[in-house]
Short mmCIF file of the C-alpha atoms (twelve columns), coordinates in Angstrom:
data_MODEL
# 
_entry.id   MODEL 
# 
loop_
_atom_site.group_PDB 
_atom_site.id 
_atom_site.type_symbol 
_atom_site.label_atom_id 
_atom_site.label_alt_id 
_atom_site.label_comp_id 
_atom_site.label_asym_id 
_atom_site.label_seq_id 
_atom_site.Cartn_x 
_atom_site.Cartn_y 
_atom_site.Cartn_z 
_atom_site.pdbx_PDB_model_num 
ATOM 1   C CA . MET A 1   -72.629  56.727 68.653 1 
ATOM 2   C CA . VAL A 2   -76.069  57.013 70.294 1 
ATOM 3   C CA . GLY A 3   -74.513  57.756 73.672 1 
ATOM 4   C CA . GLY A 4   -72.177  60.380 72.194 1 
ATOM 5   C CA . LEU A 5   -74.964  62.205 70.401 1 
ATOM 6   C CA . TRP A 6   -77.124  62.107 73.483 1 
ATOM 7   C CA . ARG A 7   -74.333  63.516 75.663 1 
ATOM 8   C CA . LEU A 8   -73.971  66.473 73.245 1 
ATOM 9   C CA . TRP A 9   -77.748  66.958 73.272 1 
ATOM 10  C CA . LYS A 10  -77.847  66.977 77.097 1 
ATOM 11  C CA . CYS A 11  -75.036  69.552 77.228 1 
ATOM 12  C CA . ARG A 12  -76.910  71.728 74.752 1 
ATOM 13  C CA . ASN A 13  -80.149  71.472 76.776 1 
ATOM 14  C CA . SER A 14  -78.301  72.330 79.978 1 
ATOM 15  C CA . LEU A 15  -77.061  75.563 78.395 1 
ATOM 16  C CA . VAL A 16  -80.327  76.527 76.634 1 
ATOM 17  C CA . PHE A 17  -82.861  75.667 79.312 1 
ATOM 18  C CA . GLU A 18  -80.913  75.773 82.587 1 
ATOM 19  C CA . LYS A 19  -78.310  78.416 81.641 1 
ATOM 20  C CA . VAL A 20  -75.581  76.079 82.888 1 
ATOM 21  C CA . ALA A 21  -72.552  75.631 80.615 1 
ATOM 22  C CA . VAL A 22  -70.924  72.198 80.794 1 
ATOM 23  C CA . ASP A 23  -67.149  72.257 80.657 1 
ATOM 24  C CA . PRO A 24  -65.936  70.396 77.505 1 
ATOM 25  C CA . LEU A 25  -63.454  68.298 79.509 1 
ATOM 26  C CA . THR A 26  -66.255  67.276 81.892 1 
ATOM 27  C CA . ALA A 27  -68.457  66.297 78.959 1 
ATOM 28  C CA . ILE A 28  -65.640  64.218 77.461 1 
ATOM 29  C CA . HIS A 29  -65.031  62.510 80.812 1 
ATOM 30  C CA . LEU A 30  -68.720  61.605 81.137 1 
ATOM 31  C CA . LEU A 31  -68.782  60.283 77.576 1 
ATOM 32  C CA . LYS A 32  -65.679  58.173 78.272 1 
ATOM 33  C CA . GLN A 33  -67.380  56.633 81.326 1 
ATOM 34  C CA . GLN A 34  -70.490  55.843 79.295 1 
ATOM 35  C CA . TRP A 35  -68.414  54.266 76.535 1 
ATOM 36  C CA . GLU A 36  -66.574  52.043 79.015 1 
ATOM 37  C CA . GLU A 37  -69.916  50.915 80.496 1 
ATOM 38  C CA . TRP A 38  -71.191  50.100 77.017 1 
ATOM 39  C CA . VAL A 39  -68.066  48.085 76.114 1 
ATOM 40  C CA . ILE A 40  -68.375  46.027 79.305 1 
ATOM 41  C CA . SER A 41  -72.030  45.302 78.581 1 
ATOM 42  C CA . ASP A 42  -71.333  44.567 74.915 1 
ATOM 43  C CA . GLU A 43  -68.479  42.153 75.620 1 
ATOM 44  C CA . ALA A 44  -70.637  40.255 78.103 1 
ATOM 45  C CA . GLN A 45  -72.930  39.286 75.219 1 
ATOM 46  C CA . VAL A 46  -70.143  37.726 73.084 1 
ATOM 47  C CA . GLN A 47  -69.566  33.986 73.287 1 
ATOM 48  C CA . PRO A 48  -66.555  32.141 71.767 1 
ATOM 49  C CA . LEU A 49  -67.053  29.557 69.000 1 
ATOM 50  C CA . SER A 50  -64.703  27.019 67.520 1 
ATOM 51  C CA . ARG A 51  -61.901  28.227 65.220 1 
ATOM 52  C CA . GLY A 52  -61.601  31.455 67.159 1 
ATOM 53  C CA . GLN A 53  -64.799  32.987 65.798 1 
ATOM 54  C CA . LEU A 54  -67.071  35.155 67.929 1 
ATOM 55  C CA . VAL A 55  -70.817  35.533 67.731 1 
ATOM 56  C CA . ARG A 56  -73.196  37.765 69.640 1 
ATOM 57  C CA . ALA A 57  -75.819  35.802 71.536 1 
ATOM 58  C CA . PRO A 58  -79.068  37.795 71.712 1 
ATOM 59  C CA . ALA A 59  -80.720  37.669 75.099 1 
ATOM 60  C CA . PRO A 60  -84.186  36.079 75.160 1 
ATOM 61  C CA . HIS A 61  -86.947  38.488 74.160 1 
ATOM 62  C CA . GLN A 62  -84.502  41.132 72.997 1 
ATOM 63  C CA . TRP A 63  -84.778  43.403 69.962 1 
ATOM 64  C CA . ILE A 64  -82.568  42.068 67.148 1 
ATOM 65  C CA . LYS A 65  -80.641  44.410 64.883 1 
ATOM 66  C CA . PRO A 66  -81.304  44.241 61.121 1 
ATOM 67  C CA . PRO A 67  -78.618  43.328 58.552 1 
ATOM 68  C CA . PHE A 68  -76.115  45.912 57.351 1 
ATOM 69  C CA . GLY A 69  -77.734  48.507 55.083 1 
ATOM 70  C CA . THR A 70  -81.264  47.654 56.227 1 
ATOM 71  C CA . LEU A 71  -83.565  49.649 58.483 1 
ATOM 72  C CA . LYS A 72  -85.798  47.823 60.922 1 
ATOM 73  C CA . VAL A 73  -89.127  49.551 61.459 1 
ATOM 74  C CA . ASN A 74  -91.053  48.320 64.480 1 
ATOM 75  C CA . CYS A 75  -94.736  49.206 64.540 1 
ATOM 76  C CA . ASP A 76  -97.589  48.706 66.962 1 
ATOM 77  C CA . GLY A 77  -101.274 49.483 67.281 1 
ATOM 78  C CA . ALA A 78  -103.196 50.401 70.428 1 
ATOM 79  C CA . TRP A 79  -106.974 50.029 70.661 1 
ATOM 80  C CA . CYS A 80  -109.709 50.473 73.277 1 
ATOM 81  C CA . SER A 81  -112.658 48.112 72.804 1 
ATOM 82  C CA . ARG A 82  -114.925 50.351 74.896 1 
ATOM 83  C CA . THR A 83  -114.512 53.466 72.749 1 
ATOM 84  C CA . GLY A 84  -113.408 51.953 69.449 1 
ATOM 85  C CA . ILE A 85  -110.579 54.500 69.365 1 
ATOM 86  C CA . GLY A 86  -107.075 53.418 68.517 1 
ATOM 87  C CA . GLY A 87  -103.673 54.734 67.622 1 
ATOM 88  C CA . VAL A 88  -100.491 53.577 65.936 1 
ATOM 89  C CA . GLY A 89  -96.759  54.065 66.344 1 
ATOM 90  C CA . TRP A 90  -93.552  53.154 64.537 1 
ATOM 91  C CA . VAL A 91  -89.820  53.439 65.238 1 
ATOM 92  C CA . ALA A 92  -87.000  53.034 62.685 1 
ATOM 93  C CA . ARG A 93  -83.464  51.955 63.598 1 
ATOM 94  C CA . ASP A 94  -80.433  50.935 61.556 1 
ATOM 95  C CA . PHE A 95  -78.105  47.917 61.708 1 
ATOM 96  C CA . VAL A 96  -76.334  49.171 64.842 1 
ATOM 97  C CA . GLY A 97  -79.521  50.291 66.565 1 
ATOM 98  C CA . ILE A 98  -79.226  54.028 65.863 1 
ATOM 99  C CA . PHE A 99  -82.538  55.868 65.832 1 
ATOM 100 C CA . ASN A 100 -83.674  56.928 62.328 1 
ATOM 101 C CA . GLY A 101 -87.097  58.377 63.084 1 
ATOM 102 C CA . ALA A 102 -90.461  57.642 64.640 1 
ATOM 103 C CA . GLY A 103 -94.061  58.626 64.204 1 
ATOM 104 C CA . GLY A 104 -97.611  57.913 65.246 1 
ATOM 105 C CA . ILE A 105 -101.247 58.809 64.796 1 
ATOM 106 C CA . GLY A 106 -103.871 58.900 67.531 1 
ATOM 107 C CA . ASN A 107 -107.666 59.106 67.630 1 
ATOM 108 C CA . MET A 108 -108.194 56.529 64.851 1 
ATOM 109 C CA . GLN A 109 -111.485 54.669 64.473 1 
ATOM 110 C CA . CYS A 110 -110.871 50.891 64.540 1 
ATOM 111 C CA . VAL A 111 -113.252 47.984 64.986 1 
ATOM 112 C CA . SER A 112 -110.704 45.558 66.446 1 
ATOM 113 C CA . SER A 113 -107.169 45.256 67.760 1 
ATOM 114 C CA . ILE A 114 -106.034 43.492 64.579 1 
ATOM 115 C CA . MET A 115 -107.282 46.483 62.554 1 
ATOM 116 C CA . ALA A 116 -105.172 48.795 64.735 1 
ATOM 117 C CA . GLU A 117 -102.140 46.562 64.113 1 
ATOM 118 C CA . ALA A 118 -102.783 46.618 60.343 1 
ATOM 119 C CA . GLU A 119 -103.181 50.402 60.396 1 
ATOM 120 C CA . ALA A 120 -99.841  50.659 62.209 1 
ATOM 121 C CA . LEU A 121 -98.177  48.693 59.423 1 
ATOM 122 C CA . ARG A 122 -99.772  50.833 56.720 1 
ATOM 123 C CA . VAL A 123 -98.849  54.116 58.441 1 
ATOM 124 C CA . ALA A 124 -95.258  52.898 58.901 1 
ATOM 125 C CA . LEU A 125 -94.998  51.988 55.204 1 
ATOM 126 C CA . VAL A 126 -96.322  55.376 54.118 1 
ATOM 127 C CA . ALA A 127 -93.725  57.072 56.344 1 
ATOM 128 C CA . CYS A 128 -90.920  54.888 54.952 1 
ATOM 129 C CA . VAL A 129 -91.869  55.785 51.388 1 
ATOM 130 C CA . ALA A 130 -91.965  59.483 52.279 1 
ATOM 131 C CA . LYS A 131 -88.518  59.293 53.898 1 
ATOM 132 C CA . GLY A 132 -86.970  57.437 50.981 1 
ATOM 133 C CA . PHE A 133 -86.136  54.236 52.856 1 
ATOM 134 C CA . THR A 134 -85.471  51.427 50.351 1 
ATOM 135 C CA . PHE A 135 -84.257  48.391 52.319 1 
ATOM 136 C CA . ILE A 136 -86.492  47.716 55.323 1 
ATOM 137 C CA . GLN A 137 -87.780  45.108 57.721 1 
ATOM 138 C CA . LEU A 138 -91.276  45.757 59.073 1 
ATOM 139 C CA . GLU A 139 -91.711  44.151 62.479 1 
ATOM 140 C CA . THR A 140 -94.979  43.749 64.402 1 
ATOM 141 C CA . ASP A 141 -96.025  41.781 67.465 1 
ATOM 142 C CA . SER A 142 -99.143  40.461 65.665 1 
ATOM 143 C CA . GLN A 143 -98.396  36.958 64.377 1 
ATOM 144 C CA . VAL A 144 -101.893 36.790 62.866 1 
ATOM 145 C CA . LEU A 145 -101.267 39.905 60.775 1 
ATOM 146 C CA . VAL A 146 -97.928  38.590 59.488 1 
ATOM 147 C CA . ASP A 147 -99.602  35.283 58.562 1 
ATOM 148 C CA . MET A 148 -102.308 37.179 56.652 1 
ATOM 149 C CA . ILE A 149 -99.727  39.189 54.714 1 
ATOM 150 C CA . HIS A 150 -97.816  36.039 53.788 1 
ATOM 151 C CA . GLY A 151 -101.017 34.255 52.771 1 
ATOM 152 C CA . ARG A 152 -100.785 31.594 55.440 1 
ATOM 153 C CA . ILE A 153 -104.266 32.354 56.756 1 
ATOM 154 C CA . GLN A 154 -107.359 33.913 55.196 1 
ATOM 155 C CA . PRO A 155 -107.456 37.694 55.823 1 
ATOM 156 C CA . GLU A 156 -110.421 39.158 57.646 1 
ATOM 157 C CA . VAL A 157 -112.792 40.925 55.244 1 
ATOM 158 C CA . ILE A 158 -112.679 44.126 57.286 1 
ATOM 159 C CA . LEU A 159 -108.932 44.329 56.595 1 
ATOM 160 C CA . ASP A 160 -109.124 43.921 52.803 1 
ATOM 161 C CA . GLY A 161 -108.653 47.635 52.088 1 
ATOM 162 C CA . ILE A 162 -105.698 48.031 54.435 1 
ATOM 163 C CA . LEU A 163 -103.993 44.870 53.196 1 
ATOM 164 C CA . TRP A 164 -104.497 46.009 49.597 1 
ATOM 165 C CA . ASP A 165 -102.765 49.308 50.409 1 
ATOM 166 C CA . ILE A 166 -99.909  47.386 52.042 1 
ATOM 167 C CA . SER A 167 -99.498  45.199 48.936 1 
ATOM 168 C CA . ILE A 168 -99.243  48.321 46.763 1 
ATOM 169 C CA . LEU A 169 -96.915  50.212 49.115 1 
ATOM 170 C CA . LYS A 170 -94.449  47.324 49.413 1 
ATOM 171 C CA . GLN A 171 -93.723  47.631 45.682 1 
ATOM 172 C CA . GLN A 172 -92.013  50.965 46.405 1 
ATOM 173 C CA . PHE A 173 -89.072  49.250 48.134 1 
ATOM 174 C CA . VAL A 174 -85.985  47.525 46.787 1 
ATOM 175 C CA . ALA A 175 -86.233  44.917 49.544 1 
ATOM 176 C CA . ILE A 176 -88.845  44.470 52.264 1 
ATOM 177 C CA . GLU A 177 -89.616  41.824 54.888 1 
ATOM 178 C CA . PHE A 178 -92.614  41.478 57.174 1 
ATOM 179 C CA . LEU A 179 -91.575  39.921 60.479 1 
ATOM 180 C CA . TYR A 180 -93.187  38.884 63.747 1 
ATOM 181 C CA . THR A 181 -91.569  39.706 67.075 1 
ATOM 182 C CA . PRO A 182 -92.742  39.066 70.658 1 
ATOM 183 C CA . ARG A 183 -94.348  42.020 72.434 1 
ATOM 184 C CA . ALA A 184 -91.349  42.241 74.769 1 
ATOM 185 C CA . CYS A 185 -89.166  43.113 71.737 1 
ATOM 186 C CA . ASN A 186 -91.579  45.766 70.467 1 
ATOM 187 C CA . LYS A 187 -91.580  48.111 73.458 1 
ATOM 188 C CA . ALA A 188 -90.348  51.200 71.598 1 
ATOM 189 C CA . ALA A 189 -93.161  51.089 69.032 1 
ATOM 190 C CA . HIS A 190 -95.688  50.408 71.791 1 
ATOM 191 C CA . MET A 191 -94.528  53.500 73.683 1 
ATOM 192 C CA . VAL A 192 -94.941  55.673 70.583 1 
ATOM 193 C CA . ALA A 193 -98.412  54.237 69.887 1 
ATOM 194 C CA . SER A 194 -99.455  54.885 73.492 1 
ATOM 195 C CA . TYR A 195 -98.159  58.449 73.249 1 
ATOM 196 C CA . ALA A 196 -100.121 59.009 70.026 1 
ATOM 197 C CA . VAL A 197 -103.329 57.700 71.618 1 
ATOM 198 C CA . ARG A 198 -102.840 59.915 74.653 1 
ATOM 199 C CA . MET A 199 -101.910 63.081 72.759 1 
ATOM 200 C CA . ARG A 200 -104.042 62.460 69.645 1 
ATOM 201 C CA . GLY A 201 -103.243 63.924 66.269 1 
ATOM 202 C CA . SER A 202 -100.305 63.049 64.011 1 
ATOM 203 C CA . HIS A 203 -96.712  63.003 65.247 1 
ATOM 204 C CA . SER A 204 -93.327  62.601 63.578 1 
ATOM 205 C CA . TRP A 205 -89.777  62.785 64.912 1 
ATOM 206 C CA . ASP A 206 -86.389  62.717 63.187 1 
ATOM 207 C CA . GLY A 207 -82.780  62.934 64.299 1 
ATOM 208 C CA . LEU A 208 -82.069  62.491 67.995 1 
ATOM 209 C CA . GLU A 209 -84.579  60.300 69.760 1 
ATOM 210 C CA . LEU A 210 -87.075  61.595 72.273 1 
ATOM 211 C CA . GLU A 211 -85.979  61.694 75.892 1 
ATOM 212 C CA . TRP A 212 -88.908  59.543 77.039 1 
ATOM 213 C CA . LEU A 213 -87.955  56.911 74.445 1 
ATOM 214 C CA . PHE A 214 -84.194  56.908 75.035 1 
ATOM 215 C CA . ASN A 215 -84.029  54.353 77.855 1 
ATOM 216 C CA . THR A 216 -86.018  51.783 75.889 1 
ATOM 217 C CA . LEU A 217 -83.848  52.216 72.790 1 
ATOM 218 C CA . ALA A 218 -80.678  51.981 74.892 1 
ATOM 219 C CA . SER A 219 -81.951  48.820 76.573 1 
ATOM 220 C CA . ASP A 220 -82.696  47.223 73.195 1 
ATOM 221 C CA . VAL A 221 -79.012  47.490 72.192 1 
ATOM 222 C CA . ASN A 222 -77.558  46.662 75.635 1 
ATOM 223 C CA . ILE A 223 -76.359  50.166 76.483 1 
ATOM 224 C CA . LEU A 224 -76.283  50.773 80.225 1 
ATOM 225 C CA . ILE A 225 -76.755  54.566 79.936 1 
ATOM 226 C CA . ARG A 226 -80.019  55.791 81.450 1 
ATOM 227 C CA . ILE A 227 -81.482  59.268 81.715 1 
# 
């Protein structure tokens, strides 16, 4: 699905920006090649079990898809200790890895990296409420932050306000989980946070994913297509 939508988008861009019309049969042929590459990659990740069952074996340090009907929202904070300026980013994907939106804010005042991570979580929750998401998993690469939210460790005083907002926002969802993931599985959110820091201001994207984010999203779901 992602590859098909992206192929249509590339054909549209070729016509609009380069004034080159792509023949429909050529576009279909390219899409067929991409689909075959994806099937080969996808089948390589399936391992047989007893009784004829099959299960997908996630590669180490690989983004894991959420359950059916749930959106996974990865978020990340970026912070410079020298300037005290940070930024945040989030990326939402569904149970098959299809992009459902992203956003970020740059030029935020933070006193620590953990504050930037907490701000990323709060900004992601606000966006999810605004978009009407009801079943979500919030994933961050800050184990400390997840432990604070679950009450396993004492929260830092400087984070009290942000954590209070998070506790109120989470009541807006039918189901919500706060999860930790290694940094290697949070690359997409990190890229959005870095973009927000670099460009400053507030950013939001819906529909087809950004071209500079496509390769990372494709890699997360084992699609060999690259642009």
